[in-house]
BAFIVEX-811154 format. One line per 2 residues: number of its first residue (from 1); their letters; for each residue x, y, z of C-alpha. Coordinates in pm, 1 decimal, m for minus. Example, Ala and Ser with C-alpha at 12.3 -4.5 7.8 and 13.67 -1.06 7.14 Angstrom:
<rs>
1 = AS = 1230.0:m450.0:780.0  1367.0:m106.0:714.0
</rs>
This chain:
<rs>
1 = ME = 3132.1:m22770.9:5691.5  3509.1:m22793.8:5661.7
3 = RT = 3729.4:m22781.5:5355.5  4099.3:m22756.1:5283.7
5 = IN = 4250.1:m22484.7:5067.0  4584.3:m22588.6:4923.3
7 = GP = 4869.3:m22342.5:4928.1  4868.5:m22235.6:4557.3
9 = SR = 4507.0:m22107.9:4574.1  4539.7:m21936.4:4909.7
11 = RQ = 4607.4:m21591.0:4767.7  4305.1:m21619.9:4539.7
13 = FA = 4081.9:m21673.0:4842.5  4250.6:m21391.2:5028.3
15 = LA = 4161.2:m21152.4:4750.0  3773.7:m21238.5:4791.9
17 = GI = 4192.0:m20586.0:5535.4  4854.3:m20269.3:7011.7
19 = SA = 5085.9:m20363.9:6620.4  5203.3:m20025.7:6686.7
21 = GA = 4936.9:m19960.9:6940.5  4681.3:m20226.8:6861.7
23 = AL = 4649.6:m20295.0:7233.3  4355.5:m20127.5:7402.8
25 = LA = 4429.3:m19845.2:7640.5  4436.5:m20022.3:7972.4
27 = PR = 4193.4:m19927.4:8248.3  4330.5:m19641.1:8454.0
29 = AL = 4325.7:m19861.9:8764.1  4605.6:m20061.0:8607.5
31 = LA = 4823.9:m19758.1:8555.6  4871.5:m19724.7:8929.7
33 = GE = 5048.3:m20060.0:8913.8  5123.2:m20340.9:9151.9
35 = PG = 5461.2:m20506.5:9207.5  5542.4:m20761.3:8938.1
37 = RA = 5588.5:m21129.3:9018.0  5850.8:m21368.2:8887.5
39 = TE = 5989.4:m21146.3:8611.5  6247.1:m21327.1:8400.6
41 = TW = 6484.0:m21204.3:8131.4  6528.7:m21429.4:7829.8
43 = EH = 6802.1:m21351.7:7579.1  6703.7:m21399.5:7218.1
45 = GP = 6962.5:m21590.3:7017.0  7189.1:m21414.7:6768.2
47 = ES = 7009.9:m21558.8:6465.4  6763.8:m21302.2:6330.9
49 = SA = 6449.8:m21375.1:6131.4  6628.7:m21236.4:5825.9
51 = ER = 6908.5:m21492.5:5872.5  6672.6:m21790.1:5916.2
53 = AI = 6545.9:m21972.5:5611.5  6196.3:m21835.2:5564.7
55 = PT = 5934.5:m22110.1:5526.4  5749.1:m22056.1:5200.2
57 = SF = 5408.9:m22073.4:5370.9  5183.3:m22314.6:5549.9
59 = AS = 5112.9:m22627.2:5348.6  4737.2:m22578.9:5341.5
61 = LK = 4459.2:m22365.0:5479.4  4125.7:m22500.7:5599.5
63 = QV = 3782.3:m22336.1:5621.1  3506.9:m22408.5:5871.8
65 = NA = 3177.3:m22235.7:5946.5  3182.3:m22105.9:6303.6
67 = GL = 2935.4:m21857.1:6445.4  2900.2:m21564.9:6206.2
69 = LS = 3205.3:m21657.8:6001.9  3365.3:m21895.8:5761.3
71 = VG = 3701.1:m21911.1:5938.3  4024.4:m21968.9:5750.7
73 = YV = 4276.0:m22148.5:5968.3  4590.2:m22357.9:5973.4
75 = ED = 4600.0:m22682.7:6170.6  4899.7:m22904.7:6243.4
77 = GP = 4998.6:m23175.3:6489.1  4823.7:m23491.8:6610.5
79 = AG = 4442.6:m23475.6:6619.9  4437.1:m23611.6:6974.6
81 = GP = 4705.8:m23386.3:7114.5  4649.7:m23103.9:7363.8
83 = VV = 4528.5:m22799.8:7171.9  4706.5:m22466.8:7132.6
85 = IL = 4523.6:m22178.7:6961.7  4751.0:m21902.6:6829.7
87 = LH = 4603.7:m21556.7:6764.4  4763.4:m21286.8:6551.0
89 = GW = 4730.4:m20910.4:6569.1  4698.5:m20605.7:6343.3
91 = PY = 4847.1:m20552.1:6092.0  4977.0:m20907.9:6083.9
93 = DI = 4838.7:m21250.2:5997.5  4879.5:m21621.9:6065.2
95 = HS = 5237.5:m21615.0:5934.5  5347.3:m21455.3:6259.6
97 = FV = 5343.2:m21817.2:6379.4  5503.3:m21983.6:6077.2
99 = DV = 5800.7:m22103.6:6286.6  5597.3:m22164.4:6602.2
101 = VP = 5346.1:m22408.6:6453.3  5586.4:m22685.6:6342.3
103 = AL = 5781.0:m22657.8:6667.7  5468.0:m22714.0:6875.9
105 = AS = 5335.8:m22985.1:6644.4  5663.5:m23174.8:6683.5
107 = KG = 5603.9:m23170.1:7060.6  5268.7:m23344.1:7017.7
109 = YR = 5034.7:m23043.5:7026.1  4738.9:m22993.2:6798.1
111 = VV = 4794.4:m22635.9:6681.9  4516.8:m22417.5:6537.9
113 = VP = 4590.8:m22073.0:6390.8  4287.7:m21879.0:6259.9
115 = HL = 4271.6:m21562.7:6057.2  4077.4:m21313.5:6269.4
117 = RG = 3765.6:m21151.8:6124.6  3864.2:m20911.0:5848.2
119 = FG = 4184.8:m21097.5:5761.8  4279.4:m21352.6:5498.4
121 = TT = 4020.3:m21612.0:5404.2  3798.4:m21554.1:5708.7
123 = TF = 3472.7:m21414.6:5571.0  3123.4:m21340.2:5695.6
125 = LS = 2852.7:m21593.2:5618.7  2598.3:m21316.7:5560.7
127 = ES = 2635.7:m20988.7:5375.5  2395.8:m20832.0:5626.4
129 = TI = 2615.9:m20900.4:5931.1  2755.7:m20582.2:6082.6
131 = RN = 3131.2:m20554.9:6022.9  3199.2:m20512.0:6392.1
133 = GQ = 3550.8:m20489.6:6534.6  3477.8:m20432.3:6905.2
135 = QS = 3691.1:m20633.7:7145.6  3433.0:m20886.1:7267.1
137 = VV = 3324.3:m21013.7:6926.8  3670.0:m21138.3:6830.6
139 = AI = 3683.6:m21352.7:7144.4  3332.2:m21481.4:7073.8
141 = DI = 3452.7:m21575.6:6724.5  3727.3:m21794.7:6870.8
143 = IA = 3493.1:m21963.1:7119.1  3264.8:m22040.2:6821.8
145 = LM = 3564.1:m22181.0:6633.9  3646.7:m22406.9:6928.3
147 = DA = 3288.1:m22532.1:6927.7  3296.8:m22594.4:6552.0
149 = LN = 3620.6:m22794.6:6583.4  3502.0:m22982.5:6894.3
151 = IG = 3775.1:m22830.8:7109.0  3672.9:m22826.8:7472.8
153 = KA = 3981.0:m22662.6:7616.7  4299.9:m22508.5:7478.2
155 = IV = 4605.9:m22308.5:7563.1  4546.2:m21967.9:7405.4
157 = AG = 4842.2:m21753.5:7304.6  4888.0:m21439.9:7099.6
159 = FD = 5004.2:m21083.9:7058.9  4836.6:m20752.0:6987.5
161 = WG = 4467.5:m20804.9:6897.1  4533.5:m21174.6:6948.7
163 = AR = 4666.9:m21122.4:7302.0  4363.4:m20913.7:7393.3
165 = TA = 4136.5:m21182.5:7251.5  4319.5:m21451.3:7449.0
167 = DI = 4299.1:m21238.1:7765.2  3923.2:m21199.9:7722.1
169 = MA = 3877.4:m21572.5:7667.1  4080.7:m21653.8:7978.7
171 = AL = 3891.0:m21397.0:8186.5  3535.0:m21480.3:8078.0
173 = WP = 3562.7:m21845.9:7974.7  3835.4:m21989.6:8201.7
175 = ER = 3681.0:m22335.3:8167.5  3785.8:m22328.3:7799.4
177 = CR = 4147.7:m22224.6:7866.8  4424.4:m22459.0:7988.3
179 = GL = 4664.1:m22168.1:8002.2  4745.4:m21826.0:7857.3
181 = VS = 5051.4:m21671.9:7691.9  4995.3:m21301.4:7629.5
183 = VS = 5248.3:m21069.5:7468.3  5228.9:m20722.1:7626.0
185 = GY = 5025.5:m20856.6:7913.7  4674.2:m20762.8:8018.2
187 = LI = 4506.3:m20581.1:7728.7  4138.0:m20586.8:7823.2
189 = GS = 3996.6:m20234.6:7817.7  3679.9:m20032.1:7778.6
191 = QA = 3540.6:m19736.6:7590.5  3554.3:m19530.2:7910.7
193 = AG = 3927.3:m19597.7:7941.2  3976.6:m19521.2:7573.5
195 = KA = 3813.0:m19179.9:7609.7  4044.6:m19066.1:7890.5
197 = PL = 4323.8:m18835.6:7767.4  4687.5:m18936.6:7802.7
199 = PP = 4998.9:m18717.9:7831.3  5103.4:m18574.9:7492.6
201 = KA = 5399.9:m18808.6:7448.7  5174.3:m19110.1:7499.3
203 = EL = 4907.7:m18970.0:7267.8  5169.9:m18932.2:6994.8
205 = QW = 5217.0:m19309.3:6989.2  4850.4:m19347.7:6903.3
207 = WY = 4866.8:m19118.8:6598.7  4702.9:m19374.3:6367.1
209 = QF = 4405.6:m19412.7:6602.2  4321.6:m19045.6:6555.2
211 = YF = 4385.1:m19077.3:6180.1  4137.8:m19365.1:6163.2
213 = AT = 3879.8:m19147.1:6338.6  3850.4:m18936.7:6020.2
215 = DR = 3704.9:m19008.6:5676.6  4044.6:m18915.6:5534.8
217 = GQ = 4203.4:m19183.3:5752.4  3957.6:m19450.2:5642.1
219 = DG = 4010.9:m19361.2:5275.6  4386.8:m19341.5:5325.0
221 = YA = 4404.3:m19682.2:5488.0  4193.3:m19834.6:5211.6
223 = KY = 4420.6:m19684.7:4946.3  4757.9:m19740.0:5112.8
225 = RR = 4698.3:m20038.6:5340.2  5023.1:m20214.2:5242.4
227 = DF = 5233.3:m19899.8:5290.5  5052.5:m19834.6:5616.5
229 = AK = 5109.4:m20186.3:5747.3  5478.0:m20183.4:5654.7
231 = LI = 5522.5:m19854.5:5841.3  5355.1:m20001.9:6150.4
233 = WQ = 5582.8:m20307.3:6131.0  5886.4:m20078.3:6119.6
235 = LA = 5770.8:m19858.3:6406.9  5657.1:m20146.4:6624.8
237 = SP = 5968.6:m20358.7:6564.9  6247.2:m20110.3:6488.1
239 = KW = 6522.6:m20373.6:6506.2  6346.2:m20647.5:6310.9
241 = AF = 6518.1:m20682.6:5970.8  6226.1:m20836.9:5783.0
243 = DD = 6250.2:m20850.9:5405.4  5991.1:m20777.4:5135.4
245 = AT = 5903.5:m21145.3:5089.1  5822.6:m21181.6:5459.3
247 = FE = 5603.0:m20872.8:5454.1  5419.8:m20956.5:5132.4
249 = RS = 5341.2:m21306.2:5257.2  5137.6:m21149.3:5539.4
251 = AA = 5011.6:m20847.8:5345.0  4792.2:m21069.3:5125.4
253 = AF = 4568.3:m21110.9:5431.7  4484.4:m20738.9:5424.5
255 = DS = 4312.6:m20777.6:5086.4  4004.3:m20917.9:5257.4
257 = PD = 3699.4:m20715.0:5150.3  3608.1:m20669.9:5518.0
259 = HV = 3952.3:m20567.9:5641.0  3921.7:m20189.7:5631.5
261 = QI = 3575.9:m20185.7:5789.1  3683.2:m20412.1:6075.3
263 = VI = 4001.8:m20216.6:6148.7  3833.4:m19875.8:6134.3
265 = HN = 3544.3:m19988.8:6353.7  3785.0:m20141.0:6606.1
267 = YR = 3971.7:m19816.8:6662.6  3668.6:m19590.2:6646.8
269 = WR = 3486.7:m19813.6:6896.2  3773.8:m19779.8:7141.5
271 = LG = 3738.3:m19402.5:7142.2  3359.8:m19418.8:7169.5
273 = LA = 3323.0:m19277.7:6816.9  3142.9:m19587.9:6689.5
275 = EG = 2875.1:m19791.7:6861.6  2904.0:m20158.0:6939.2
277 = EP = 2616.1:m20398.5:6895.9  2367.1:m20401.2:7185.8
279 = KY = 2371.9:m20781.8:7204.7  2731.7:m20760.0:7330.5
281 = DE = 2668.2:m20490.4:7591.9  2657.7:m20730.6:7887.4
283 = IE = 2989.8:m20885.5:7791.4  3146.7:m20542.3:7749.7
285 = KR = 3019.4:m20444.5:8096.3  3196.2:m20746.4:8241.2
287 = LA = 3515.7:m20653.6:8057.9  3496.6:m20287.0:8160.6
289 = VA = 3567.7:m20376.5:8524.6  3897.2:m20539.3:8420.7
291 = PV = 3822.2:m20893.6:8541.0  4100.8:m21095.0:8699.2
293 = IT = 4248.1:m21383.1:8498.0  4268.2:m21701.6:8703.1
295 = VP = 4418.2:m21951.2:8456.9  4794.9:m22024.2:8453.0
297 = SI = 4954.4:m21739.5:8260.8  5282.7:m21613.0:8119.8
299 = TM = 5309.4:m21259.4:7988.4  5593.0:m21157.6:7757.6
301 = EG = 5754.4:m20844.3:7620.3  6029.5:m20777.4:7370.1
303 = DA = 6295.5:m20532.6:7480.9  6258.3:m20333.6:7156.0
305 = NG = 5878.0:m20313.8:7135.8  5799.9:m19982.7:6967.4
307 = AP = 5423.6:m20013.5:7013.8  5244.3:m19852.5:7309.5
309 = HL = 5256.4:m20089.3:7604.0  5256.1:m20086.4:7982.9
311 = EA = 5524.3:m20208.6:8218.6  5450.0:m20551.3:8361.9
313 = SA = 5417.2:m20408.2:8712.0  5104.0:m20224.9:8594.9
315 = YA = 4912.8:m20543.6:8520.2  5075.4:m20823.9:8722.4
317 = GK = 4797.1:m20800.3:8980.6  4537.0:m20894.8:8718.8
319 = FS = 4667.5:m21254.4:8717.5  4563.5:m21447.7:9026.8
321 = GK = 4675.1:m21796.3:8920.4  5029.4:m21919.4:8868.8
323 = YS = 5198.3:m21644.0:8672.0  5530.6:m21516.6:8547.4
325 = HR = 5650.7:m21238.1:8319.7  5933.9:m21265.6:8069.2
327 = VV = 6130.7:m20996.1:7891.0  6298.8:m21121.8:7574.2
329 = TG = 6613.6:m20923.7:7503.4  6819.9:m20892.2:7187.3
331 = GV = 6621.7:m20633.3:6992.7  6285.9:m20816.1:6987.8
333 = GH = 5991.7:m20598.6:6892.6  5613.8:m20614.9:6890.7
335 = NL = 5569.1:m20922.3:6669.0  5737.7:m21141.9:6927.0
337 = PQ = 5620.8:m21483.6:6799.0  5779.4:m21421.7:6459.6
339 = EA = 6087.1:m21240.0:6587.8  6160.0:m21479.1:6876.5
341 = PN = 5970.3:m21801.5:6797.0  6182.7:m22025.6:7020.7
343 = EF = 6110.2:m21814.4:7327.6  5740.2:m21799.5:7242.1
345 = VQ = 5723.3:m22177.2:7202.2  5903.3:m22226.5:7532.6
347 = AI = 5650.9:m22003.5:7709.6  5366.7:m22221.6:7580.6
349 = LD = 5544.4:m22538.2:7693.8  5613.0:m22384.0:8034.3
351 = VD = 5261.1:m22255.7:8095.7  5130.1:m22602.3:8011.0
353 = AF = 5353.9:m22739.1:8285.4  5239.1:m22486.9:8548.1
</rs>
């Protein structure tokens, strides 16, 4: 079943919860590092997101049943074009790609941008389904979405939770991925890695993860989710001069009734404080060994990313196919697709040409 939700009613449906550190703690094997390959520096243009005319929103939002979810998503571009799936992070939403989508569609791509579970109009089909935020299930959601939309293969690209999801898809289902663009690189992790202590300065960057481990943190996030998200935006992108309208456009996605449960479970699962579902144990075992990604890949980083992240040399060896890394300069933070959309679009075009 598929239906279209026109723009004016979008907020009504939304009302029906590595980001500064939304990336998983990488496996310790990665921290030893390997020499990076083909690192490039890309200078972001002088025009900031605050200076650009902000698109009011996407024209319409569609819904389709896929796996355990009714997925809310944007689609643009020719139906027969090569597919690009764009995946957002926490605490962000599909509007991180509001400038990217029309640029790719104008190049002939069919672009699909879903709200992840717990965001926007993406809802669970059953009230009895566990509100699970562990890393594997989000990737399974997107594979189910591809099946529902009859998409055999796509370029997958994203940041934060979305980059981790794209990494997992490329690692475990390479036959479904034409290429990968991953902001902040290789983000696949494990509960064992998440339990290992870090130096105090590094632990400080994960302050919210420890906050979410408490009942106070869960209640505080539920009560102050907009204030919390705005703080994360500011910490993760300290030089991004976003305005209130830009923030509020995305913040509506956090009003999902499942948002808080998904976010809290995600971070507690990482630390081993919450169990995952046994039916995903085999997939998590495969991810725990940090599988190599074989599909053509470009990793990216903003030079002003305030969220916890590794240097590219720490994960370059996890990409065995054609690969390059790009650093986008000019004060670009964690939400790279929204802060530097032209550079993000170019990476997708380039990885498709690899």
